[in-house]
N, C-alpha and C positions, 0 to 999 in steps of 0.2 A: 504494500500500500504506500503510495507516494506521500511524502511529508509536505503539506501545503505551505508550511513556514519556510522550508528549504526552497521550494519553488519560488516563493515571493522574494526571498533573498537573492536567488539566482537571477530573476528578472530585474530586480533593482540594480544589481551589479552590471548586468548587460546594458541597461538603459544609461546608467551613469558612465560606463566606459565609452559608449557610442557618442555621448555628448562631449566627453573629455577629448575624444579623438577629433571631433569637429573643431574644438578649440586648438588642439595641438597642430592640426593641419591647416589652420588659418581659415577654415570655412565659416567660423563664427568669430567675430572680432572682439577685442576687449571692450567691455561696457555694453555689449549687445544684450537685449532683453531675451529671456528664455520663457516664452509664453506657455502656460500649462496646456491650453487648448491645442496649440500646435504640436506639442509633445505627445498629447493623448492621441491625436490623429496620426502622427507619424509612427508611434510604437505600438498602438493598439493594445495598451495595457490600462489598468485601473488608475484613477487619480491618486490613490494611495501609493502605488508603485512609482509614479512620476515624482510625487513629493518626497518619497523616501530617497529616490535617486538624487534629487536636487539637494537634499539634506546631506547625503554622502559627499557630494561635490563641495558643499559648503564646508564640511569638516576638513576636506582636503585643501581648502584655501583657494579653490578655483572659482567658486560661485559665491555671490552674496545674495542673501534673501532679506528683504526689507518689508516691514508691515505696510500693507495696503499698496505696495509697489511691485510685489512679486520678486522674481529672481533675475539676476543678470550676471554676465561674466565679470569676474573681479577685475578692477583696474586699480592702478596705483597712480598717485600724483607724481609729478616730476621730482618733487622734493623727497617723497618716499622712496622712489627708485634710486636716487642718488645716495640717500642715507643707508638703505639696505645694501647697496653695492659697496659703499665705503666699508661697512662692517665685513662683508664677504672678502674684500681685498685684504683687510688686516688679518683676518683669520687664515686665509689661504696662503698669504705670504709667510706668515709665521709657521704654518704647517710645513710648507715646502722647505723652509730654512732648517727645520728640525730633522729632515730626512738625511740620514747618513749616506753619503755618496763615496764610491759607487755602490749602487744597490746590487744585491746578489742576483746572479743570472737567472736563478729559478724564479725570482719575483718578476724580473723583466719579461720572462717567457709567459707568465700568467697574464700580464698586462698586454703583451703582444697578441695573445689569443683573443682577449676581449676586443682589442682594436681591430683585429681581423674580422670579427663578427660585426663590429660597427660598420666597417667599410663595405661588407657584404650587404648590410641593411641599406646603406646609402645607394649602392649599385642597383639594388632591386626595388628601391622606392618604398621600403618598409619603414614608414615614419614612426610607428609605434615601437619598432625595434630600435630605431635611432635614439628615441627618447630614453628607453629603458637601459640600453647598452651604454649610452653616453654616461648616464648616472653611475652605472656599474664601474666604468673605467675610472671616473674621478674618485669614487669611493675607494677603489683599489690603490690609486696613487696616494691619496692623503692618509690611508691606513698605514703607509710606510713611515709616517712621522712618529708612530709609537705612543700617541696620546689619544686614547679612545674618547675622552670627553671633548677634546678639540675636534676630532672627526665627527662626533655627533652634532656639535654646534654647526659645523660646515654643512652637514647633511640636512639639518633643520632649515637652514637658510636657503639651501638649494630647493627644498620643498616649498618654502614660503614664496620664493621668487619664480615659481613655475609659470604663473601667468605672464611674467615678463619675457621668459624664454620661449614660451610655447609656439607662437605662430611663426617664429623665425625658422622652424624646421623645414618649412617648404621652400626656403631660399637656397638655391643651388650654390651660390657663392659662399653662403654661411656654412654649408655642409663641407665644402672643400677647404675652407679656412679651418674648420674644426679638425679635419683629418690632418692637415699640415701641422697644427698645434700639437695634436696627440703624438704624431711621429717625432716632433721636436722634443716633447716631454720625455718620450722613451729614450731618445738619444742622450739627453742630459742626465737621465737617471743612471746611465752607464758611465758618466764622466765624473768630474770633481767640482763643477762650477755651481754651487748652491744658489748664488745670487742670480745667475742666468735662469735657473730653474724657477725660482720664485717669481722672476719678472714675467716669464711665459705664463705661469699659472694665474697671475693677476691680469695680464693683458688679454688672456683667453676669454674672460667674461665681459670685457668692455664692449665688444662689438654688438652683442645682443642688448646690453643696456642702452647703448647709443641708438640702436634701431627702435627700441621701445620709446625712448625720449622723442625721436623723430616722429613716430606715430602719434604721440600725444600732442606734439606741436601742430601737425597737420589736422588732427581732429579738432583742436582748439580753433584754428583758423577757419575750418569748415563750418563750425557752429556759430561763427560771428555773423 
């Protein structure tokens, strides 16, 4: 006999992941409204499932729900983006400088395997794979710093800034830049220049920050 609760949870997850992918792939822009009626018609599920899916996305920091206004894709102000990335830069630089170079070849090979999967995802257009494997690569790099609390703080900020990074995944130039940076990080992990490694780890996150700030500027001009 099927468990109705399990079925509801499965449907909730399915709907939430579909909406999340629309955001990741740039099909839904930051700030866009997520109308319940449209979601009901699209997914053919109950209102309870739709609301549970939106609550899940709200918990993940991707969606904001407001009383009497409904749900929308989360946006950050320009000031928030700059402040969050300032903290990310401080933490990532410190973590990179803590890594003892050169890193053991066995660790390099683990990261190379992850990067190989990331590049395969890029080649095949697997945007979901790009998102997940990219996060896996960076978690693996910063884990080398030997401070689990620092790594968790970096991971938390990576999660919080998901809406900032999301729709840049569809940008071919951004994907190629990410691959080049990943390969450079791998090369530097085999060397002895900690400062160069730290600089690459910081610069790596600036392109997506700048792209989001550009989006906010265009959106502001368009609303005037």
